[in-house]
N, CA, C and O atoms as CSV, one atom per row, in Angstrom:
chain,resi,resn,atom,element,x,y,z
A,1,LYS,N,N,-212.199,0.987,-97.899
A,1,LYS,CA,C,-212.312,2.284,-98.347
A,1,LYS,C,C,-210.847,2.495,-99.109
A,1,LYS,O,O,-210.314,3.605,-99.143
A,2,GLY,N,N,-210.308,1.427,-99.658
A,2,GLY,CA,C,-209.022,1.561,-100.279
A,2,GLY,C,C,-207.777,2.352,-99.889
A,2,GLY,O,O,-207.524,2.499,-98.693
A,3,GLY,N,N,-207.155,2.761,-100.627
A,3,GLY,CA,C,-206.285,3.697,-100.306
A,3,GLY,C,C,-204.592,2.911,-99.862
A,3,GLY,O,O,-203.709,3.609,-99.364
A,4,THR,N,N,-204.400,1.522,-100.125
A,4,THR,CA,C,-203.291,0.891,-99.926
A,4,THR,C,C,-202.590,1.160,-101.161
A,4,THR,O,O,-203.010,1.149,-102.319
A,5,LEU,N,N,-201.179,1.460,-100.588
A,5,LEU,CA,C,-200.127,1.491,-101.631
A,5,LEU,C,C,-199.524,0.434,-102.439
A,5,LEU,O,O,-198.700,-0.295,-101.887
A,6,LEU,N,N,-199.779,0.269,-103.512
A,6,LEU,CA,C,-199.575,-1.197,-104.017
A,6,LEU,C,C,-198.464,-1.074,-104.963
A,6,LEU,O,O,-198.631,-0.195,-105.809
A,7,THR,N,N,-197.243,-1.815,-105.039
A,7,THR,CA,C,-196.179,-2.026,-105.764
A,7,THR,C,C,-196.474,-3.179,-106.541
A,7,THR,O,O,-196.779,-4.266,-106.051
A,8,ILE,N,N,-196.355,-2.864,-108.113
A,8,ILE,CA,C,-196.502,-3.935,-109.156
A,8,ILE,C,C,-195.384,-3.969,-109.761
A,8,ILE,O,O,-194.911,-2.911,-110.177
A,9,THR,N,N,-194.718,-5.167,-109.945
A,9,THR,CA,C,-193.199,-5.374,-110.507
A,9,THR,C,C,-193.891,-6.337,-111.784
A,9,THR,O,O,-194.933,-6.993,-111.804
A,10,GLY,N,N,-192.847,-6.118,-112.809
A,10,GLY,CA,C,-192.957,-7.202,-114.116
A,10,GLY,C,C,-192.191,-6.638,-115.093
A,10,GLY,O,O,-191.309,-5.800,-114.906
A,11,GLN,N,N,-192.518,-7.083,-116.094
A,11,GLN,CA,C,-191.445,-6.777,-117.376
A,11,GLN,C,C,-192.315,-5.652,-118.360
A,11,GLN,O,O,-193.545,-5.590,-118.334
A,12,TYR,N,N,-191.530,-4.859,-119.148
A,12,TYR,CA,C,-192.080,-3.986,-120.172
A,12,TYR,C,C,-193.251,-3.087,-119.492
A,12,TYR,O,O,-194.330,-3.033,-120.083
A,13,LEU,N,N,-193.089,-2.418,-118.340
A,13,LEU,CA,C,-194.045,-1.593,-118.261
A,13,LEU,C,C,-193.912,-0.031,-118.543
A,13,LEU,O,O,-194.576,0.936,-118.170
A,14,GLU,N,N,-192.673,-0.187,-119.432
A,14,GLU,CA,C,-192.531,1.110,-120.184
A,14,GLU,C,C,-192.611,0.735,-121.588
A,14,GLU,O,O,-192.755,-0.479,-121.727
A,15,PRO,N,N,-192.561,1.402,-122.678
A,15,PRO,CA,C,-192.396,1.286,-124.007
A,15,PRO,C,C,-191.126,0.756,-124.357
A,15,PRO,O,O,-190.118,1.273,-123.876
A,16,LEU,N,N,-191.031,-0.382,-125.271
A,16,LEU,CA,C,-189.977,-1.283,-125.664
A,16,LEU,C,C,-189.192,0.233,-126.345
A,16,LEU,O,O,-188.035,0.322,-125.935
A,17,PHE,N,N,-189.528,1.174,-127.101
A,17,PHE,CA,C,-188.956,1.752,-127.885
A,17,PHE,C,C,-188.422,3.038,-127.265
A,17,PHE,O,O,-187.894,3.833,-128.042
A,18,ALA,N,N,-188.503,3.425,-125.659
A,18,ALA,CA,C,-187.937,4.387,-125.066
A,18,ALA,C,C,-186.408,4.469,-125.198
A,18,ALA,O,O,-185.776,3.419,-125.083
A,19,ASP,N,N,-185.827,5.496,-125.405
A,19,ASP,CA,C,-184.241,5.789,-125.234
A,19,ASP,C,C,-183.747,5.341,-124.095
A,19,ASP,O,O,-182.659,4.768,-124.144
A,20,THR,N,N,-184.301,5.467,-123.050
A,20,THR,CA,C,-183.752,5.097,-121.691
A,20,THR,C,C,-184.870,4.609,-120.823
A,20,THR,O,O,-186.046,4.734,-121.166
A,21,GLU,N,N,-184.515,4.075,-119.738
A,21,GLU,CA,C,-185.572,3.297,-118.894
A,21,GLU,C,C,-186.533,4.696,-118.253
A,21,GLU,O,O,-187.577,4.352,-117.698
A,22,ASP,N,N,-186.322,5.821,-118.285
A,22,ASP,CA,C,-186.826,6.711,-117.340
A,22,ASP,C,C,-187.407,7.888,-118.173
A,22,ASP,O,O,-188.104,8.810,-117.749
A,23,GLN,N,N,-186.930,7.644,-119.588
A,23,GLN,CA,C,-187.287,8.592,-120.569
A,23,GLN,C,C,-188.843,8.972,-120.369
A,23,GLN,O,O,-189.255,10.117,-120.184
A,24,CYS,N,N,-189.573,7.889,-120.433
A,24,CYS,CA,C,-191.207,8.184,-120.685
A,24,CYS,C,C,-191.724,8.878,-119.245
A,24,CYS,O,O,-192.374,9.909,-119.071
A,25,ALA,N,N,-191.300,8.122,-118.488
A,25,ALA,CA,C,-191.934,8.609,-116.873
A,25,ALA,C,C,-191.120,10.218,-117.004
A,25,ALA,O,O,-191.837,11.070,-116.479
A,26,ALA,N,N,-190.134,10.665,-117.433
A,26,ALA,CA,C,-189.819,11.807,-116.849
A,26,ALA,C,C,-190.201,12.973,-118.156
A,26,ALA,O,O,-190.186,14.197,-118.021
A,27,ASP,N,N,-190.480,12.342,-119.209
A,27,ASP,CA,C,-190.682,13.553,-120.203
A,27,ASP,C,C,-192.292,13.401,-120.832
A,27,ASP,O,O,-192.794,12.515,-121.522
A,28,PRO,N,N,-192.812,14.574,-120.315
A,28,PRO,CA,C,-194.299,14.690,-120.816
A,28,PRO,C,C,-194.596,14.368,-122.415
A,28,PRO,O,O,-195.601,13.818,-122.864
A,29,SER,N,N,-193.444,14.859,-123.154
A,29,SER,CA,C,-193.676,15.107,-124.569
A,29,SER,C,C,-193.730,13.800,-125.022
A,29,SER,O,O,-194.336,13.610,-126.077
A,30,ALA,N,N,-193.100,12.620,-124.309
A,30,ALA,CA,C,-193.207,11.231,-124.806
A,30,ALA,C,C,-194.716,10.769,-125.017
A,30,ALA,O,O,-194.935,9.737,-125.653
A,31,GLN,N,N,-195.708,11.491,-124.513
A,31,GLN,CA,C,-197.026,10.888,-124.489
A,31,GLN,C,C,-197.321,9.796,-123.961
A,31,GLN,O,O,-198.127,9.028,-124.486
A,32,PHE,N,N,-196.718,9.547,-122.837
A,32,PHE,CA,C,-196.658,8.140,-122.163
A,32,PHE,C,C,-197.653,8.230,-121.142
A,32,PHE,O,O,-197.771,9.296,-120.538
A,33,ALA,N,N,-198.504,7.095,-120.822
A,33,ALA,CA,C,-199.398,7.022,-119.916
A,33,ALA,C,C,-199.310,5.494,-119.145
A,33,ALA,O,O,-199.234,4.432,-119.764
A,34,VAL,N,N,-199.333,5.605,-117.898
A,34,VAL,CA,C,-199.490,4.034,-117.196
A,34,VAL,C,C,-200.887,4.209,-116.452
A,34,VAL,O,O,-201.412,5.268,-116.107
A,35,ARG,N,N,-201.279,3.135,-116.317
A,35,ARG,CA,C,-202.824,2.837,-115.591
A,35,ARG,C,C,-202.946,1.422,-114.893
A,35,ARG,O,O,-202.957,0.390,-115.563
A,36,ALA,N,N,-203.039,1.426,-113.467
A,36,ALA,CA,C,-203.256,0.368,-112.940
A,36,ALA,C,C,-204.791,0.073,-112.549
A,36,ALA,O,O,-205.334,1.004,-111.955
A,37,LEU,N,N,-205.464,-0.902,-112.749
A,37,LEU,CA,C,-206.833,-1.294,-112.406
A,37,LEU,C,C,-206.647,-2.386,-111.289
A,37,LEU,O,O,-205.755,-3.234,-111.305
A,38,ILE,N,N,-207.582,-2.256,-110.345
A,38,ILE,CA,C,-207.617,-3.265,-109.332
A,38,ILE,C,C,-209.343,-3.904,-109.602
A,38,ILE,O,O,-210.266,-3.130,-109.348
A,39,GLY,N,N,-209.560,-4.868,-109.952
A,39,GLY,CA,C,-211.092,-5.341,-110.272
A,39,GLY,C,C,-211.498,-4.364,-111.329
A,39,GLY,O,O,-212.534,-3.726,-111.144
A,40,GLY,N,N,-210.764,-4.168,-112.468
A,40,GLY,CA,C,-211.347,-3.389,-113.272
A,40,GLY,C,C,-211.666,-1.856,-113.030
A,40,GLY,O,O,-212.249,-1.111,-113.818
A,41,VAL,N,N,-211.158,-1.534,-111.760
A,41,VAL,CA,C,-211.243,-0.134,-111.243
A,41,VAL,C,C,-210.105,0.650,-111.198
A,41,VAL,O,O,-209.098,0.206,-110.646
A,42,PRO,N,N,-210.115,1.803,-111.722
A,42,PRO,CA,C,-208.667,2.387,-111.941
A,42,PRO,C,C,-208.245,2.638,-110.457
A,42,PRO,O,O,-209.092,2.834,-109.586
A,43,CYS,N,N,-206.848,2.625,-110.193
A,43,CYS,CA,C,-206.375,3.020,-109.063
A,43,CYS,C,C,-206.597,4.647,-108.932
A,43,CYS,O,O,-206.879,5.351,-109.901
A,44,ARG,N,N,-206.425,5.151,-107.555
A,44,ARG,CA,C,-206.647,6.434,-107.260
A,44,ARG,C,C,-205.466,7.300,-107.971
A,44,ARG,O,O,-205.750,8.362,-108.524
A,45,GLU,N,N,-204.349,6.890,-107.943
A,45,GLU,CA,C,-203.294,7.477,-108.182
A,45,GLU,C,C,-202.220,6.209,-108.824
A,45,GLU,O,O,-201.904,5.196,-108.200
A,46,THR,N,N,-201.804,6.544,-110.126
A,46,THR,CA,C,-200.853,5.434,-110.562
A,46,THR,C,C,-199.343,6.073,-111.133
A,46,THR,O,O,-199.263,7.056,-111.871
A,47,ARG,N,N,-198.531,5.519,-110.771
A,47,ARG,CA,C,-196.999,6.360,-110.978
A,47,ARG,C,C,-196.101,5.033,-111.534
A,47,ARG,O,O,-196.093,3.958,-110.935
A,48,SER,N,N,-195.424,5.266,-112.653
A,48,SER,CA,C,-194.371,4.404,-113.244
A,48,SER,C,C,-193.113,4.764,-112.647
A,48,SER,O,O,-192.599,5.847,-112.926
A,49,VAL,N,N,-192.524,3.887,-111.783
A,49,VAL,CA,C,-191.280,4.181,-111.062
A,49,VAL,C,C,-189.993,3.982,-112.349
A,49,VAL,O,O,-189.069,4.750,-112.617
A,50,ASP,N,N,-190.302,2.862,-112.879
A,50,ASP,CA,C,-189.219,2.367,-114.048
A,50,ASP,C,C,-189.857,1.410,-114.837
A,50,ASP,O,O,-191.062,1.162,-114.785
A,51,ALA,N,N,-188.872,0.763,-115.719
A,51,ALA,CA,C,-189.654,-0.201,-116.542
A,51,ALA,C,C,-190.193,-1.552,-115.943
A,51,ALA,O,O,-190.900,-2.352,-116.555
A,52,SER,N,N,-189.826,-1.655,-114.877
A,52,SER,CA,C,-190.256,-2.671,-114.146
A,52,SER,C,C,-191.201,-2.804,-112.954
A,52,SER,O,O,-191.784,-3.834,-112.613
A,53,THR,N,N,-191.266,-1.545,-112.343
A,53,THR,CA,C,-192.036,-1.071,-111.385
A,53,THR,C,C,-193.302,0.068,-111.728
A,53,THR,O,O,-193.184,1.036,-112.479
A,54,VAL,N,N,-194.529,-0.325,-110.969
A,54,VAL,CA,C,-195.332,0.590,-111.142
A,54,VAL,C,C,-195.998,0.775,-109.566
A,54,VAL,O,O,-196.122,-0.252,-108.899
A,55,VAL,N,N,-196.331,1.798,-109.106
A,55,VAL,CA,C,-197.161,1.712,-107.754
A,55,VAL,C,C,-198.593,2.545,-108.012
A,55,VAL,O,O,-198.954,3.343,-108.878
A,56,CYS,N,N,-199.178,2.007,-106.920
A,56,CYS,CA,C,-200.649,2.777,-107.021
A,56,CYS,C,C,-201.384,2.909,-105.823
A,56,CYS,O,O,-201.031,2.200,-104.881
A,57,VAL,N,N,-202.420,3.743,-105.661
A,57,VAL,CA,C,-203.147,3.644,-104.520
A,57,VAL,C,C,-204.322,3.135,-104.772
A,57,VAL,O,O,-205.061,3.752,-105.540
A,58,THR,N,N,-204.749,1.922,-104.195
A,58,THR,CA,C,-205.882,1.130,-104.411
A,58,THR,C,C,-207.444,1.817,-104.459
A,58,THR,O,O,-207.771,2.732,-103.704
A,59,PRO,N,N,-208.209,1.310,-105.318
A,59,PRO,CA,C,-209.679,1.661,-105.228
A,59,PRO,C,C,-210.343,1.193,-103.976
A,59,PRO,O,O,-209.753,0.471,-103.172
A,60,GLU,N,N,-211.387,1.542,-103.835
A,60,GLU,CA,C,-212.195,0.864,-102.738
A,60,GLU,C,C,-212.866,-0.800,-103.341
A,60,GLU,O,O,-212.988,-1.254,-104.479
A,61,GLY,N,N,-213.117,-1.235,-102.290
A,61,GLY,CA,C,-213.396,-2.541,-102.761
A,61,GLY,C,C,-213.175,-3.570,-101.767
A,61,GLY,O,O,-212.362,-3.407,-100.858
A,62,VAL,N,N,-214.055,-4.913,-101.938
A,62,VAL,CA,C,-213.781,-6.062,-101.107
A,62,VAL,C,C,-213.784,-7.187,-101.952
A,62,VAL,O,O,-214.491,-7.332,-102.949
A,63,GLY,N,N,-212.774,-8.146,-101.400
A,63,GLY,CA,C,-212.754,-9.536,-102.118
A,63,GLY,C,C,-211.356,-9.608,-103.103
A,63,GLY,O,O,-210.468,-8.775,-103.281
A,64,MET,N,N,-211.550,-10.892,-103.624
A,64,MET,CA,C,-210.081,-11.016,-104.803
A,64,MET,C,C,-210.467,-10.108,-105.774
A,64,MET,O,O,-211.621,-9.711,-105.934
A,65,ALA,N,N,-209.442,-9.761,-106.461
A,65,ALA,CA,C,-209.612,-8.834,-107.727
A,65,ALA,C,C,-208.436,-9.027,-108.609
A,65,ALA,O,O,-207.322,-9.226,-108.124
A,66,ASP,N,N,-208.665,-8.971,-110.017
A,66,ASP,CA,C,-207.712,-9.017,-110.669
A,66,ASP,C,C,-206.534,-7.845,-110.924
A,66,ASP,O,O,-207.176,-6.797,-110.989
A,67,VAL,N,N,-205.400,-7.599,-111.063
A,67,VAL,CA,C,-204.380,-6.546,-111.331
A,67,VAL,C,C,-204.222,-6.493,-112.626
A,67,VAL,O,O,-203.870,-7.468,-113.291
A,68,THR,N,N,-204.525,-5.092,-113.208
A,68,THR,CA,C,-203.850,-5.069,-114.703
A,68,THR,C,C,-203.463,-3.699,-114.496
A,68,THR,O,O,-203.911,-2.814,-113.768
A,69,VAL,N,N,-202.199,-3.767,-115.596
A,69,VAL,CA,C,-201.630,-2.822,-115.651
A,69,VAL,C,C,-201.705,-2.322,-117.186
A,69,VAL,O,O,-201.510,-3.210,-118.016
A,70,GLU,N,N,-201.942,-1.112,-117.642
A,70,GLU,CA,C,-201.931,-0.646,-119.001
A,70,GLU,C,C,-200.728,0.392,-119.331
A,70,GLU,O,O,-200.555,1.307,-118.526
A,71,SER,N,N,-199.965,0.310,-120.362
A,71,SER,CA,C,-199.041,1.250,-120.692
A,71,SER,C,C,-199.457,1.703,-122.263
A,71,SER,O,O,-199.643,0.911,-123.186
A,72,THR,N,N,-199.564,3.283,-122.347
A,72,THR,CA,C,-199.610,3.855,-123.580
A,72,THR,C,C,-198.651,4.598,-124.002
A,72,THR,O,O,-198.202,5.435,-123.219
A,73,VAL,N,N,-198.120,4.490,-125.276
A,73,VAL,CA,C,-197.546,5.660,-126.003
A,73,VAL,C,C,-197.978,5.592,-127.259
A,73,VAL,O,O,-198.298,4.596,-127.907
A,74,TYR,N,N,-197.964,7.028,-127.645
A,74,TYR,CA,C,-198.487,7.463,-128.912
A,74,TYR,C,C,-199.547,6.707,-129.308
A,74,TYR,O,O,-199.615,6.301,-130.468
A,75,GLY,N,N,-200.587,6.406,-128.297
A,75,GLY,CA,C,-201.854,5.894,-128.935
A,75,GLY,C,C,-201.969,4.479,-128.716
A,75,GLY,O,O,-203.063,3.972,-128.468
A,76,THR,N,N,-200.842,3.765,-128.796
A,76,THR,CA,C,-200.613,2.518,-128.436
A,76,THR,C,C,-200.623,1.859,-127.228
A,76,THR,O,O,-199.684,2.060,-126.458
A,77,THR,N,N,-201.667,0.976,-126.866
A,77,THR,CA,C,-201.810,0.693,-125.677
A,77,THR,C,C,-201.372,-0.884,-125.192
A,77,THR,O,O,-202.120,-1.593,-125.864
A,78,ARG,N,N,-200.636,-1.655,-124.464
A,78,ARG,CA,C,-200.423,-2.757,-123.919
A,78,ARG,C,C,-200.870,-3.121,-122.734
A,78,ARG,O,O,-201.105,-2.191,-121.962
A,79,SER,N,N,-201.069,-4.257,-122.333
A,79,SER,CA,C,-201.733,-4.475,-120.884
A,79,SER,C,C,-201.525,-5.733,-120.685
A,79,SER,O,O,-201.381,-6.567,-121.580
A,80,GLY,N,N,-201.499,-5.927,-119.584
A,80,GLY,CA,C,-200.978,-7.366,-118.767
A,80,GLY,C,C,-202.124,-7.404,-117.708
A,80,GLY,O,O,-202.802,-6.441,-117.351
A,81,MET,N,N,-202.212,-8.611,-117.297
A,81,MET,CA,C,-203.431,-8.604,-116.124
A,81,MET,C,C,-202.884,-10.062,-115.370
A,81,MET,O,O,-202.458,-11.034,-115.992
A,82,LEU,N,N,-202.990,-9.974,-114.090
A,82,LEU,CA,C,-202.858,-11.247,-113.153
A,82,LEU,C,C,-203.832,-11.533,-112.292
A,82,LEU,O,O,-203.962,-10.976,-111.202
A,83,ALA,N,N,-204.680,-12.557,-112.811
A,83,ALA,CA,C,-205.971,-12.840,-112.324
A,83,ALA,C,C,-206.008,-13.154,-110.654
A,83,ALA,O,O,-205.262,-13.989,-110.142
A,84,SER,N,N,-206.820,-12.491,-110.022
A,84,SER,CA,C,-207.223,-12.891,-108.659
A,84,SER,C,C,-205.997,-13.034,-107.911
A,84,SER,O,O,-205.649,-14.021,-107.263
A,85,SER,N,N,-205.227,-11.683,-108.107
A,85,SER,CA,C,-203.820,-11.583,-107.358
A,85,SER,C,C,-203.861,-10.364,-106.323
A,85,SER,O,O,-202.839,-9.877,-105.838
A,86,PHE,N,N,-205.068,-9.957,-106.059
A,86,PHE,CA,C,-205.139,-8.875,-104.916
A,86,PHE,C,C,-206.053,-9.253,-104.194
A,86,PHE,O,O,-207.118,-9.541,-104.742
A,87,GLN,N,N,-205.943,-9.358,-102.917
A,87,GLN,CA,C,-207.139,-9.863,-101.989
A,87,GLN,C,C,-207.444,-8.336,-100.922
A,87,GLN,O,O,-206.575,-7.763,-100.265
A,88,ARG,N,N,-208.730,-7.994,-101.000
A,88,ARG,CA,C,-209.138,-6.774,-99.983
A,88,ARG,C,C,-210.118,-7.260,-99.284
A,88,ARG,O,O,-211.069,-7.873,-99.768
A,89,PHE,N,N,-209.930,-6.991,-97.975
A,89,PHE,CA,C,-210.544,-7.138,-96.960
A,89,PHE,C,C,-211.160,-6.240,-96.197
A,89,PHE,O,O,-210.462,-5.305,-95.804
A,90,ALA,N,N,-212.855,-6.284,-95.715
A,90,ALA,CA,C,-213.466,-5.337,-95.090
A,90,ALA,C,C,-213.102,-5.492,-93.736
A,90,ALA,O,O,-213.219,-6.614,-93.244
A,91,VAL,N,N,-212.577,-4.328,-92.882
A,91,VAL,CA,C,-212.486,-4.313,-91.480
A,91,VAL,C,C,-213.691,-3.865,-90.829
A,91,VAL,O,O,-214.166,-2.738,-90.971
A,92,VAL,N,N,-214.160,-4.761,-90.129
A,92,VAL,CA,C,-215.404,-4.499,-89.377
A,92,VAL,C,C,-215.529,-4.145,-88.003
A,92,VAL,O,O,-215.338,-5.123,-87.280
A,93,TYR,N,N,-215.740,-3.270,-87.490
A,93,TYR,CA,C,-215.911,-2.665,-86.256
A,93,TYR,C,C,-217.262,-2.447,-85.744
A,93,TYR,O,O,-217.779,-1.361,-86.002
A,94,GLY,N,N,-218.020,-3.440,-84.951
A,94,GLY,CA,C,-219.369,-3.349,-84.325
A,94,GLY,C,C,-220.116,-3.043,-85.563
A,94,GLY,O,O,-220.811,-2.030,-85.644
A,95,GLY,N,N,-220.009,-3.774,-86.395
A,95,GLY,CA,C,-220.984,-3.982,-87.630
A,95,GLY,C,C,-220.552,-2.806,-88.800
A,95,GLY,O,O,-220.920,-3.006,-89.957
A,96,VAL,N,N,-219.941,-1.854,-88.547
A,96,VAL,CA,C,-219.799,-0.766,-89.393
A,96,VAL,C,C,-218.306,-1.237,-90.280
A,96,VAL,O,O,-217.253,-1.507,-89.703
A,97,SER,N,N,-218.473,-1.260,-91.621
A,97,SER,CA,C,-217.408,-1.466,-92.235
A,97,SER,C,C,-216.403,-0.013,-92.262
A,97,SER,O,O,-216.894,1.103,-92.433
A,98,SER,N,N,-215.215,-0.209,-92.102
A,98,SER,CA,C,-214.224,0.986,-91.968
A,98,SER,C,C,-213.113,0.909,-92.799
A,98,SER,O,O,-212.214,1.715,-92.562
A,99,GLY,N,N,-212.937,-0.010,-93.880
A,99,GLY,CA,C,-211.979,0.237,-94.794
A,99,GLY,C,C,-211.662,-1.288,-95.474
A,99,GLY,O,O,-212.374,-2.288,-95.385
A,100,SER,N,N,-210.315,-1.139,-96.209
A,100,SER,CA,C,-209.886,-2.428,-96.762
A,100,SER,C,C,-208.193,-2.433,-96.708
A,100,SER,O,O,-207.475,-1.450,-96.524
A,101,THR,N,N,-207.893,-3.436,-96.862
A,101,THR,CA,C,-206.328,-3.493,-96.828
A,101,THR,C,C,-206.127,-4.889,-97.883
A,101,THR,O,O,-207.018,-5.709,-98.107
A,102,GLY,N,N,-204.907,-4.922,-98.383
A,102,GLY,CA,C,-204.703,-6.182,-99.305
A,102,GLY,C,C,-203.184,-5.901,-99.444
A,102,GLY,O,O,-202.487,-5.051,-98.891
A,103,GLY,N,N,-202.848,-6.948,-100.422
A,103,GLY,CA,C,-201.567,-7.416,-100.861
A,103,GLY,C,C,-201.592,-8.516,-101.485
A,103,GLY,O,O,-202.512,-9.334,-101.480
A,104,PHE,N,N,-200.346,-8.594,-102.178
A,104,PHE,CA,C,-200.258,-10.124,-103.016
A,104,PHE,C,C,-199.885,-11.358,-102.082
A,104,PHE,O,O,-199.793,-12.489,-102.560
């Protein structure tokens, strides 16, 4: 069922030309957007914490999945992907699938 809170860390998760690390996340006029995808499916919710951290709530799915982060400012998008870096498991009780969990 998804719903796992996932923390993604890396470099350059906010634009290089931001005046401060938190400017884009805090200033809607900066026209900044960040999006995380698990296996090509957008997370239910994605938030930029700072220039090196993004958190998201994972979508439904089972199996290994690529993790992709896209950041957009003023119409320019950069993205990075880590192949097969998230494992989602189906938890089965009495033959009924009841959710998924995962992590790096």
